[in-house]
C-alpha positions as CSV (number, residue, x, y, z in Angstrom):
1,M,-14.7,-14.0,-30.5
2,A,-15.1,-12.9,-26.9
3,I,-13.4,-9.7,-26.0
4,L,-11.3,-9.6,-22.9
5,N,-11.9,-6.9,-20.2
6,W,-10.1,-5.4,-17.2
7,T,-11.4,-6.9,-14.0
8,G,-10.6,-4.3,-11.5
9,N,-8.6,-6.8,-9.6
10,P,-4.9,-5.5,-9.2
11,W,-3.3,-9.0,-9.5
12,V,-5.5,-10.3,-12.3
13,D,-5.1,-7.1,-14.2
14,T,-1.5,-7.2,-13.9
15,G,-1.2,-10.7,-15.3
16,L,-3.5,-9.7,-18.0
17,A,-1.3,-6.8,-18.9
18,V,1.7,-9.3,-19.0
19,A,-0.4,-11.2,-21.6
20,V,-0.9,-8.0,-23.6
21,V,2.8,-7.2,-23.5
22,K,3.9,-10.7,-24.4
23,A,1.4,-10.7,-27.5
24,N,3.1,-7.5,-28.7
25,K,-0.3,-5.6,-28.4
26,N,-0.6,-2.0,-27.6
27,S,-3.9,-2.2,-25.5
28,L,-6.3,-4.8,-24.2
29,E,-8.8,-3.8,-26.9
30,E,-6.4,-5.5,-29.5
31,M,-6.4,-8.8,-27.6
32,T,-8.7,-11.7,-28.4
33,V,-9.2,-15.0,-26.5
34,E,-7.2,-16.7,-29.3
35,D,-4.2,-14.2,-28.6
36,F,-4.4,-15.0,-24.9
37,K,-4.3,-18.8,-25.4
38,K,-1.3,-18.3,-27.7
39,V,0.5,-16.4,-25.0
40,I,-0.1,-19.3,-22.5
41,G,0.8,-21.9,-25.1
42,D,2.0,-25.2,-23.5
43,G,2.9,-23.4,-20.3
44,G,6.5,-24.2,-20.5
45,W,7.7,-20.6,-20.7
46,L,5.7,-19.8,-17.5
47,T,6.9,-22.7,-15.6
48,H,10.4,-21.8,-16.3
49,A,9.7,-18.2,-15.3
50,N,8.0,-19.0,-12.0
51,E,10.7,-21.7,-11.3
52,H,13.1,-18.8,-10.9
53,L,11.2,-15.7,-9.9
54,N,11.4,-14.9,-6.1
55,S,8.3,-12.9,-6.5
56,Y,6.3,-16.0,-7.3
57,V,7.2,-17.3,-3.8
58,D,6.1,-14.1,-2.3
59,L,2.8,-14.2,-4.1
60,F,1.8,-17.9,-3.5
61,T,2.1,-19.9,-0.4
62,N,2.9,-23.5,-1.6
63,G,1.7,-22.6,-5.1
64,F,0.8,-25.0,-7.8
65,L,4.4,-24.9,-8.6
66,N,5.9,-25.8,-5.2
67,R,9.4,-24.3,-5.0
68,Q,10.1,-25.9,-1.5
69,V,10.7,-29.5,-2.7
70,K,14.0,-31.3,-3.0
71,P,15.9,-31.2,-6.3
72,K,15.0,-34.7,-7.1
73,D,11.3,-33.9,-6.9
74,K,11.5,-30.6,-9.1
75,P,10.9,-32.3,-12.5
76,A,7.6,-33.9,-11.2
77,Q,6.6,-30.3,-9.9
78,R,7.2,-28.9,-13.3
79,I,5.0,-31.7,-15.1
80,K,2.3,-31.1,-12.4
81,Y,2.4,-27.3,-13.0
82,E,2.2,-27.5,-16.7
83,K,-0.7,-30.0,-16.5
84,I,-2.7,-27.5,-14.3
85,I,-2.0,-24.6,-16.7
86,A,-3.0,-26.8,-19.6
87,A,-6.2,-27.9,-17.9
88,L,-7.1,-24.3,-16.9
89,L,-6.5,-23.2,-20.5
90,E,-8.6,-25.9,-21.9
91,D,-11.6,-24.5,-19.8
92,F,-10.6,-20.8,-20.3
93,E,-12.6,-20.1,-23.4
94,K,-15.7,-21.9,-22.2
95,S,-16.0,-19.5,-19.2
96,F,-16.8,-16.6,-21.6
97,F,-20.0,-18.3,-23.2
98,V,-21.7,-19.9,-20.1
99,S,-24.5,-17.7,-18.7
100,V,-23.9,-16.7,-15.0
101,D,-26.0,-15.3,-12.2
102,S,-25.1,-14.1,-8.7
103,T,-24.8,-17.6,-7.4
104,N,-22.3,-19.0,-10.0
105,C,-19.8,-16.3,-11.0
106,C,-16.1,-15.7,-10.6
107,E,-15.7,-13.3,-7.8
108,C,-12.8,-11.6,-9.5
109,T,-13.9,-11.5,-13.2
110,G,-17.7,-11.9,-13.3
111,I,-17.6,-14.8,-15.7
112,F,-18.3,-18.5,-15.3
113,P,-16.2,-19.9,-12.3
114,S,-14.7,-22.9,-14.3
115,A,-11.5,-23.2,-12.2
116,N,-13.2,-24.8,-9.3
117,K,-14.6,-27.8,-11.3
118,T,-11.2,-28.0,-13.3
119,L,-9.2,-28.4,-10.2
120,E,-11.6,-30.8,-8.7
121,R,-11.4,-33.0,-11.8
122,L,-7.6,-32.6,-12.0
123,S,-7.3,-33.6,-8.3
124,E,-8.9,-36.9,-9.0
125,Q,-6.5,-37.5,-11.9
126,F,-3.5,-36.5,-10.0
127,R,-4.4,-38.8,-7.2
128,K,-4.7,-41.8,-9.5
129,D,-1.4,-40.9,-11.1
130,G,0.3,-40.6,-7.8
131,I,1.0,-37.0,-8.1
132,L,-1.1,-36.2,-5.2
133,K,-1.6,-38.2,-2.0
134,K,-5.1,-39.7,-1.3
135,D,-5.8,-37.0,1.2
136,Q,-4.5,-34.0,-1.0
137,R,-6.5,-31.9,-3.5
138,L,-5.9,-28.8,-5.6
139,D,-8.0,-26.3,-3.7
140,I,-8.5,-22.5,-4.3
141,G,-6.7,-20.8,-1.4
142,R,-3.6,-18.6,-1.0
143,N,-1.6,-21.3,-2.9
144,A,-3.7,-20.4,-6.0
145,F,-4.6,-16.8,-5.5
146,P,-3.0,-14.0,-3.4
147,L,-4.6,-13.4,0.0
148,I,-7.6,-15.8,-0.6
149,G,-8.2,-17.7,2.6
150,S,-6.0,-15.4,4.6
151,I,-6.7,-14.5,8.3
152,T,-8.3,-11.3,7.0
153,N,-11.3,-13.1,5.5
154,D,-13.9,-15.6,6.7
155,A,-12.1,-18.4,4.8
156,G,-9.1,-18.1,7.1
157,A,-10.9,-17.3,10.3
158,L,-13.6,-19.9,9.9
159,P,-12.3,-22.6,7.4
160,A,-14.9,-25.2,8.5
161,A,-17.8,-23.0,8.0
162,S,-16.7,-21.1,4.9
163,R,-17.0,-22.1,1.2
164,E,-14.4,-22.2,-1.2
165,P,-14.1,-18.9,-3.3
166,Q,-15.5,-19.3,-6.9
167,L,-12.9,-18.3,-9.5
168,S,-12.6,-18.6,-13.4
169,A,-9.8,-20.2,-15.1
170,F,-9.1,-16.7,-16.6
171,A,-8.4,-15.3,-13.2
172,L,-6.1,-18.1,-12.1
173,L,-4.1,-18.0,-15.4
174,C,-3.7,-14.2,-15.2
175,V,-2.5,-14.3,-11.6
176,Q,0.1,-17.0,-12.6
177,M,1.6,-14.4,-14.9
178,A,1.6,-11.6,-12.4
179,S,5.0,-12.6,-11.0
180,L,6.6,-11.3,-14.2
181,A,5.7,-7.9,-13.6
182,A,6.7,-7.7,-9.8
183,I,8.5,-4.8,-8.2
184,M,9.2,-4.6,-4.5
185,L,8.2,-1.7,-2.4
186,K,8.4,-1.6,1.4
187,G,9.3,-5.3,1.5
188,K,6.0,-6.2,-0.4
189,I,5.1,-6.7,-4.0
190,A,3.6,-3.6,-5.6
191,F,0.9,-3.8,-8.1
192,F,-0.2,-0.8,-9.9
193,Q,-3.9,0.2,-10.6
194,Y,-4.7,3.2,-12.7
195,T,-8.1,4.7,-13.2
196,E,-7.3,4.3,-16.9
197,P,-6.3,0.5,-17.0
198,N,-4.5,0.7,-20.3
199,L,-1.8,2.6,-18.6
200,L,-0.8,-0.4,-16.8
201,I,0.6,-1.7,-19.9
202,Y,3.4,0.9,-19.9
203,H,4.2,0.0,-16.4
204,V,4.2,-3.7,-16.9
205,K,6.3,-3.5,-20.1
206,Q,9.5,-2.2,-18.6
207,I,9.4,-4.8,-15.8
208,Y,8.5,-7.6,-18.0
209,D,11.2,-6.9,-20.6
210,E,13.8,-6.7,-17.8
211,T,12.5,-9.9,-16.3
212,I,12.5,-11.8,-19.7
213,A,16.1,-10.7,-20.3
214,K,17.2,-12.0,-16.9
215,L,15.4,-15.4,-17.6
216,D,17.3,-15.6,-20.9
217,I,20.6,-15.2,-19.1
218,I,19.6,-18.1,-16.8
219,K,18.8,-20.3,-19.7
220,K,22.2,-19.7,-21.1
221,E,24.4,-19.4,-18.1
222,G,22.4,-21.0,-15.3
223,G,21.4,-19.5,-12.1
224,A,19.1,-20.1,-9.1
225,A,16.8,-17.2,-8.7
226,I,15.9,-13.7,-9.8
227,T,15.0,-11.0,-7.3
228,A,12.4,-8.5,-8.2
229,I,13.2,-4.8,-9.0
230,G,13.4,-2.8,-5.6
231,T,14.5,-5.7,-3.7
232,G,16.7,-4.8,-0.7
233,N,16.2,-0.9,-0.7
234,Y,12.5,-0.8,0.1
235,G,11.9,0.1,-3.7
236,S,10.8,3.5,-3.2
237,Q,13.4,4.9,-5.5
238,S,12.8,2.1,-7.9
239,T,9.1,2.9,-8.1
240,T,9.6,6.6,-8.6
241,L,12.1,6.0,-11.3
242,M,9.8,3.6,-13.1
243,L,7.0,6.1,-12.9
244,L,9.2,8.8,-14.4
245,N,10.2,6.3,-17.2
246,E,6.6,5.4,-17.8
247,F,5.3,9.0,-18.1
248,D,8.1,10.0,-20.3
249,K,7.4,7.2,-22.7
250,L,3.7,7.7,-22.4
251,K,4.0,11.5,-23.3
252,K,6.1,10.7,-26.4
253,D,3.9,7.7,-27.5
254,L,0.4,9.5,-27.1
255,E,1.8,13.0,-28.0
256,I,0.1,14.7,-25.2
257,E,1.4,17.6,-23.0
258,D,-0.7,17.0,-19.8
259,L,-2.0,14.1,-17.8
260,P,-5.6,13.9,-18.0
261,K,-7.5,15.0,-14.9
262,Y,-9.3,11.7,-14.3
263,I,-6.2,9.6,-13.9
264,S,-5.1,8.5,-10.5
265,L,-3.3,5.6,-9.2
266,N,-3.5,3.0,-6.4
267,I,-0.4,1.0,-5.4
268,W,-1.5,-2.2,-3.9
269,L,1.2,-3.8,-1.6
270,V,0.8,-7.4,-1.0
271,I,2.7,-10.3,0.8
272,N,1.3,-13.8,0.6
273,A,4.4,-16.0,1.8
274,G,4.2,-18.4,4.5
275,T,2.8,-16.7,7.7
276,R,3.4,-13.3,6.4
277,V,0.1,-12.1,5.0
278,D,-0.7,-8.5,4.4
279,C,-2.1,-6.0,2.1
280,E,-2.2,-2.1,2.0
281,V,-2.9,0.5,-0.6
282,I,-1.1,3.7,-1.4
283,E,-3.3,6.1,-3.0
284,I,-1.7,8.7,-5.4
285,P,-4.3,11.2,-6.4
286,N,-4.2,13.0,-9.9
287,A,-2.4,16.2,-8.4
288,A,0.5,13.9,-7.3
289,L,0.6,12.1,-10.6
290,E,0.7,15.5,-12.4
291,F,3.8,16.4,-10.3
292,I,5.5,13.2,-11.5
293,W,4.4,13.7,-14.9
294,E,5.7,17.2,-14.9
295,A,8.9,16.1,-13.2
296,A,9.5,13.5,-15.9
297,V,8.8,15.8,-18.8
298,K,10.2,19.2,-17.8
299,F,12.9,18.1,-15.2
300,P,14.1,14.7,-16.2
301,D,17.7,15.1,-15.4
302,E,17.3,17.1,-12.3
303,I,14.8,14.8,-10.5
304,R,16.8,11.7,-11.4
305,E,20.0,13.4,-9.9
306,I,18.2,14.3,-6.7
307,L,16.9,10.7,-6.5
308,R,20.6,9.5,-6.9
309,T,21.5,11.1,-3.5
310,E,18.2,10.4,-1.7
311,K,19.5,9.9,1.8
312,Q,16.4,10.8,4.0
313,K,12.8,9.9,3.5
314,S,12.0,9.0,0.0
315,I,10.0,11.1,-2.3
316,L,7.3,8.4,-2.6
317,D,6.8,8.2,1.0
318,C,6.7,12.0,1.3
319,I,4.1,12.0,-1.5
320,E,2.1,9.4,0.3
321,N,2.1,11.2,3.6
322,K,1.9,14.7,2.1
323,E,5.2,15.8,3.9
324,E,8.1,17.9,3.0
325,Y,10.6,16.3,0.7
326,K,13.9,17.4,2.4
327,S,16.1,16.8,-0.7
328,F,14.6,19.7,-2.4
329,Y,16.0,22.0,0.3
330,P,19.6,23.3,0.7
331,F,20.9,20.9,3.1
332,P,24.6,20.3,3.2
333,K,25.9,17.3,0.9
334,S,22.2,16.6,-0.1
335,K,22.9,16.6,-3.8
336,P,25.3,14.8,-6.2
337,I,28.6,16.3,-7.1
338,P,28.4,17.9,-10.6
339,K,30.4,16.0,-13.3
340,D,32.6,18.8,-14.1
341,L,33.7,19.1,-10.5
342,I,34.4,15.3,-10.3
343,F,36.6,15.7,-13.2
344,K,38.5,18.6,-11.6
345,A,38.7,16.9,-8.3
346,K,40.3,13.6,-9.7
347,K,42.9,15.7,-11.4
348,M,44.2,17.0,-8.2
349,L,44.4,13.6,-6.5
350,S,47.3,11.3,-6.4
351,S,47.3,8.4,-8.8
352,D,46.4,5.9,-5.8
353,N,43.5,8.2,-4.8
354,Q,42.4,8.6,-8.5
355,C,41.9,4.9,-8.6
356,K,39.8,5.0,-5.4
357,A,37.7,7.8,-6.9
358,E,37.1,5.8,-10.1
359,I,35.9,2.9,-8.0
360,I,33.7,5.2,-5.9
361,E,32.2,6.9,-9.1
362,K,31.6,3.5,-10.8
363,A,30.0,2.0,-7.7
364,E,27.6,4.9,-7.3
365,R,26.7,4.8,-10.9
366,D,26.1,1.0,-10.9
367,E,24.0,1.2,-7.7
368,F,21.7,3.8,-9.2
369,E,21.4,2.0,-12.6
370,S,20.4,-1.2,-10.6
371,L,17.3,0.6,-9.0
372,I,15.3,-0.3,-12.0
373,K,16.8,-3.8,-12.7
374,S,16.2,-7.2,-11.2
375,N,19.1,-9.1,-9.9
376,I,20.3,-12.6,-10.9
377,V,22.8,-14.9,-9.5
378,T,24.4,-17.1,-12.1
379,A,26.9,-19.8,-12.1
380,E,29.4,-17.5,-13.4
381,D,28.7,-15.0,-10.7
382,K,29.2,-17.5,-7.9
383,K,32.7,-18.4,-9.4
384,K,33.7,-14.8,-9.6
385,K,32.6,-14.2,-6.0
386,K,34.6,-17.2,-4.8
387,A,37.7,-16.0,-6.8
388,N,37.4,-12.4,-5.5
389,E,37.3,-13.8,-1.9
390,K,40.7,-15.4,-2.5
391,Q,42.4,-12.4,-4.0
392,P,44.0,-9.8,-1.6
393,Q,42.2,-6.6,-1.3
394,N,43.9,-3.4,-2.3
395,Y,42.1,-1.1,0.2
396,T,40.7,-1.5,3.7
397,K,36.9,-1.5,4.1
398,K,37.0,1.9,5.5
399,E,39.1,3.2,2.7
400,R,37.1,1.6,-0.1
401,F,33.9,3.5,1.1
402,K,35.4,6.9,1.4
403,T,33.7,9.7,-0.5
404,I,35.4,11.7,-3.2
405,I,35.2,14.8,-0.8
406,E,37.0,12.7,1.9
407,L,39.6,11.7,-0.5
408,L,40.3,15.4,-1.2
409,N,40.4,16.2,2.5
410,D,43.0,13.5,2.9
411,E,44.9,15.0,-0.1
412,F,44.7,18.4,1.6
413,K,46.2,17.3,4.8
414,Q,49.2,16.0,3.0
415,N,49.5,18.8,0.5
416,K,48.2,22.2,1.6
417,K,47.4,23.4,-1.9
418,K,45.0,26.2,-2.4
419,E,43.6,24.7,-5.4
420,I,42.5,21.6,-3.4
421,K,40.8,23.7,-0.8
422,N,39.0,25.6,-3.5
423,I,37.6,22.6,-5.2
424,I,36.4,21.2,-1.8
425,N,34.6,24.5,-1.1
426,Q,33.1,24.4,-4.6
427,I,31.8,20.8,-4.1
428,N,30.4,21.7,-0.5
429,E,28.6,24.6,-2.2
430,A,27.3,22.6,-5.3
431,T,26.1,19.6,-3.3
432,S,24.2,21.9,-0.9
433,K,22.2,23.8,-3.6
434,P,18.3,23.7,-3.5
435,A,16.3,22.2,-6.2
436,S,15.2,24.6,-9.0
437,K,12.4,27.0,-8.1
438,S,10.1,25.4,-10.6
439,L,10.4,21.9,-9.6
440,F,10.1,23.1,-5.8
441,E,7.0,25.0,-6.6
442,L,5.4,22.1,-8.5
443,Y,5.9,19.8,-5.4
444,Q,4.5,22.4,-2.9
445,T,1.3,23.1,-4.9
446,N,0.5,19.6,-6.1
447,I,1.5,17.5,-3.3
448,L,1.4,19.7,-0.2
449,G,-1.4,22.1,-1.5
450,R,0.3,25.2,-0.8
451,S,-0.9,28.4,-2.4
452,K,1.0,30.2,-5.2
453,I,0.5,33.4,-3.3
454,A,2.5,31.9,-0.3
455,L,5.4,30.9,-2.6
456,S,5.4,34.3,-4.4
457,V,5.5,36.0,-1.1
458,A,8.4,34.0,0.2
459,E,10.4,34.8,-2.9
460,W,9.5,38.4,-2.5
461,I,10.7,38.4,1.0
462,A,13.8,36.6,0.3
463,Y,14.7,39.3,-2.3
464,N,14.1,42.0,0.0
465,L,16.0,40.5,2.9
466,K,19.0,40.3,0.5
467,E,18.6,43.8,-0.4
468,Y,17.9,45.1,3.1
469,L,20.9,43.0,4.5
470,K,23.5,43.6,1.7
471,N,25.5,45.6,4.0
472,D,25.1,43.1,6.9
473,K,26.4,40.0,5.2
474,K,27.1,38.1,8.5
475,Q,23.3,38.5,9.6
476,L,22.3,37.5,6.0
477,E,24.5,34.4,6.0
478,L,22.9,33.4,9.3
479,F,19.5,33.4,7.6
480,I,20.9,31.6,4.6
481,Q,22.2,28.7,6.8
482,K,19.9,28.5,9.7
483,L,16.4,29.9,8.8
484,G,14.7,26.8,7.6
485,D,16.5,24.2,9.8
486,F,13.9,21.3,10.1
487,K,15.3,20.4,13.5
488,D,14.7,23.8,15.1
489,V,12.6,25.8,12.7
490,N,11.5,28.1,15.7
491,N,15.1,28.7,16.8
492,K,14.7,31.9,18.9
493,S,18.1,33.3,18.0
494,V,17.1,33.3,14.3
495,S,13.4,34.0,14.5
496,K,13.7,36.8,16.9
497,K,16.2,38.5,14.5
498,I,14.2,38.0,11.3
499,R,11.0,39.2,13.1
500,Q,12.8,42.3,13.9
501,V,13.8,42.7,10.2
502,F,10.2,41.8,9.2
503,S,8.9,44.8,11.4
504,E,11.5,47.1,10.0
505,L,10.2,46.0,6.4
506,A,6.7,46.7,7.3
507,E,7.5,50.1,8.7
508,K,9.3,50.8,5.3
509,G,6.1,49.6,3.5
510,I,7.9,46.5,2.1
511,L,6.0,43.8,3.9
512,S,2.2,44.0,4.5
513,Y,0.2,42.1,7.2
514,E,-1.6,40.3,4.4
515,Q,1.7,39.0,2.8
516,Y,2.9,37.8,6.2
517,A,-0.6,36.1,6.7
518,A,-0.2,34.2,3.3
519,L,3.1,32.8,4.3
520,F,2.2,32.1,8.0
521,P,-1.4,31.0,8.0
522,I,-3.1,30.8,11.4
523,K,-3.6,27.1,12.0
524,G,-5.0,27.3,15.6
525,N,-5.8,29.4,18.6
526,R,-5.5,29.3,22.4
527,P,-2.8,30.3,21.8
528,I,-2.6,31.9,18.2
529,R,-0.4,29.5,16.3
530,V,1.0,29.7,12.7
531,D,2.2,27.1,10.2
532,N,5.9,27.3,10.1
533,F,6.4,26.4,6.4
534,G,6.9,30.0,5.6
535,W,10.5,29.8,7.3
536,R,11.4,27.0,5.0
537,F,10.2,28.7,1.9
538,I,12.1,31.9,2.7
539,W,15.2,29.8,3.4
540,F,14.8,27.9,0.1
541,Y,14.6,31.2,-1.9
542,L,17.4,32.8,0.0
543,N,19.6,30.1,-1.4
544,H,18.8,31.0,-4.9
545,E,19.9,33.8,-7.2
546,N,17.8,35.7,-9.6
547,L,14.9,36.2,-7.4
548,N,11.6,37.9,-8.6
549,S,11.6,41.5,-7.3
550,N,8.0,42.1,-8.3
551,L,5.4,42.6,-5.5
552,P,2.9,39.7,-5.4
553,K,-0.6,40.5,-6.6
554,N,-4.1,39.2,-5.6
555,M,-3.4,39.3,-2.0
556,E,-7.1,39.0,-1.0
557,G,-7.9,36.1,-3.3
558,E,-9.4,32.7,-2.1
559,D,-5.9,31.6,-1.1
560,M,-6.3,34.0,2.1
561,V,-9.6,32.4,3.4
562,I,-7.7,29.7,5.4
563,D,-7.2,31.8,8.4
564,N,-9.8,34.6,7.8
565,R,-11.6,34.5,11.2
566,F,-8.6,35.3,13.4
567,R,-6.9,37.3,10.8
568,Q,-9.8,39.7,10.5
569,R,-10.1,40.0,14.3
570,I,-6.3,40.8,14.6
571,K,-6.7,43.4,11.9
572,Y,-9.9,45.0,13.5
573,F,-8.0,45.0,17.0
574,A,-5.0,46.7,15.4
575,K,-7.2,49.3,13.7
576,D,-9.3,50.1,16.9
577,V,-6.1,50.4,18.9
578,F,-4.5,52.7,16.2
579,D,-7.5,54.8,15.9
580,W,-8.0,55.1,19.7
581,Y,-4.5,55.7,20.8
582,V,-3.7,58.3,17.9
583,E,-6.9,60.2,18.7
584,K,-6.1,60.3,22.3
585,N,-2.3,60.8,22.2
586,G,-1.4,61.8,18.6
587,E,0.7,60.0,16.0
588,D,4.2,61.1,17.2
589,K,3.5,59.5,20.7
590,F,2.1,56.4,19.0
591,K,5.5,56.2,17.1
592,R,7.4,56.5,20.2
593,K,5.4,54.5,22.7
594,I,3.9,51.8,20.5
595,L,6.1,51.0,17.6
596,D,9.3,51.9,19.4
597,G,7.9,50.0,22.3
598,F,7.5,46.8,20.1
599,R,11.0,47.4,18.8
600,N,12.5,47.7,22.2
601,N,10.4,44.6,23.5
602,K,8.6,46.9,26.0
603,I,5.0,46.0,25.0
604,K,3.8,43.4,27.5
605,D,0.6,41.3,28.0
606,S,-0.6,44.1,30.5
607,D,-0.4,46.8,27.6
608,L,-2.6,44.5,25.4
609,Q,-5.0,44.0,28.4
610,N,-5.1,47.8,29.0
611,W,-6.0,48.3,25.2
612,Y,-8.7,45.7,25.4
613,C,-10.4,47.1,28.5
614,N,-10.3,50.7,27.1
615,L,-11.9,49.5,23.7
616,A,-14.5,47.6,25.6
617,E,-15.7,50.8,27.3
618,I,-16.3,52.5,23.9
619,T,-19.8,52.4,22.6
620,G,-20.3,49.9,19.7
621,K,-17.2,47.8,20.7
622,E,-19.1,45.0,22.3
623,E,-16.9,42.4,20.7
624,Y,-14.3,43.2,23.4
625,T,-15.3,40.6,26.0
626,L,-13.5,38.2,28.4
627,D,-14.4,35.4,26.1
628,S,-13.0,37.0,23.0
629,W,-9.8,37.8,24.9
630,D,-9.4,34.1,26.0
631,D,-10.0,33.0,22.6
632,L,-7.4,35.3,21.2
633,C,-4.8,35.8,23.8
634,T,-4.7,32.8,26.1
635,D,-3.6,29.2,25.9
636,E,-5.6,26.2,26.5
637,N,-4.9,26.3,30.3
638,G,-6.2,30.0,30.5
639,K,-2.8,31.6,30.7
640,N,-1.8,34.7,28.7
641,D,0.2,33.6,25.6
642,T,0.4,36.5,23.1
643,Y,3.9,35.9,21.5
644,E,2.5,35.5,18.0
645,L,-0.4,37.9,18.5
646,R,1.9,40.7,19.4
647,F,4.2,40.1,16.4
648,Q,1.2,40.2,14.0
649,L,-0.3,43.3,15.8
650,R,3.1,45.0,15.3
651,L,3.2,44.4,11.7
652,E,-0.4,45.7,11.1
653,L,0.2,48.6,13.4
654,A,3.4,49.6,11.5
655,N,1.4,49.4,8.2
656,L,-1.5,51.5,9.6
657,Y,1.0,54.2,10.9
658,R,2.9,54.4,7.5
659,Q,-0.5,54.6,5.8
660,H,-1.7,57.4,8.0
661,I,1.5,59.3,7.6
662,S,1.5,59.0,3.8
663,Q,-2.0,60.6,3.8
């Protein structure tokens, strides 16, 4: 018997995976041509499915099963569709045994393109039977295969000059089943394509099982259509949850700890309905998949709870664009209320507000669970909707959608109980907590490519800030609340104060220039600019307890190379200034004039220029030129801009002074 193979085409392979799942096989290697034929059968089940799946309409413009006809014409459409399926199935097996070359092979599967002749023959029969009009034919375009003949290829742009694509019956049968594994993402149908094709079966199975369950309901109770998973909410949460479920099952079934390094994922987003024709690809590399794998295996409850209250940019969008995922940070009310606090809160509410809280809790739970479910409108649902519209509503629209914390605030206004205020404070604190350190660090290293050194330094600095400011709680609280604000990460009132603290830590030997450079790598010059993720990292760790108090090691490893050129020049400049000034004026004056001058904001651009000029006069210091000054100390317009440079010089000079004194 012929062996079926993955084709590399995302819609064909998705339909093929549906066949594997329906045949109760674990991999494509177990499937035979006979198994595939049994899956298709008489086509009745496929007709019933595509007659109700909205995804079929999104995949095929006026498909073989035309869903746009009047109710009286639907039986004829079913008969036509089943005859097409039967004819394709009849020629399906022959495709595997006919020799092919570059001129007569399927452009999707590489086997004999039997579908063209089959549809041509069937068109003649349909015209004779009156199913098609005399000028109509069953062609291979967007009606038969997604995007074929669209404006993005020559068949759409030059229809009179272009040939019809050559496709096999196998390819067309597979794409007819692809609608049973549809999930919506960004308003388009998403198809998964792994570098290990058999992984697709795990993805397809959970969607297929959900779809079949809904189709069974329609058979029993009636209903018009089934919307795909992810419809209405752009599908990002749905897709992420499905990946978490797939990887969790995959780990258990295969009994493996780590995701293989060669596995990556492309998500193909396609829309092929009417005039809406588009396709885009989201690439998810192995490192990003490893993050999702680890999150599914090691942090299953935490990641799902965070997804529950995802209010800003979705984690999938952040992964795609390699951006910070804000829900991991300690933003107010960014996390779900813990169950124990919900229980306590409800006990403090009036009976009326308790009912409202129950409604809120159930609605949130149902909404989250629906993210990985398709939706169906049955005849019974329609009756209930009409009945509910006639019944008087217990609460106004505004009240119905109040949160539990708002209900508590209402209760507190009427009854100034200390216990209510305490539970409000506890909820505000709990819903503002950051993600766990391990989950956060996993995202930073795998998705954003941040170094482990930078994360270790941030935690070390956060620990020392808490120790250094334990008697200045007001200042510490300001850093805890404001330091990593995404809206104004360079807030002068905050950054100026923490830079002062950094300098004091440097003078005490707690913070080295290398540690600062690891956390704030230089990303450009003219003027010297640093990446600002360091403030967010410190903010994240400041909002954690039980921080690591150990000094980070390996500070001169490969992670430090990123800003090596400017970092070394700043270090050399600081060392030359220190040696020249101490030799000329002594260490005591260096402390008073330079370090204290920095502390009191008395070191200006003119001081740096004087140092530069004096060093340029020293034999062997030829690197101190006008060009090197411009490169290090001016902006793109040639104006002096030394704000960041002066701070980095201050740190290194403080370290040099401390080392000198200790010797």
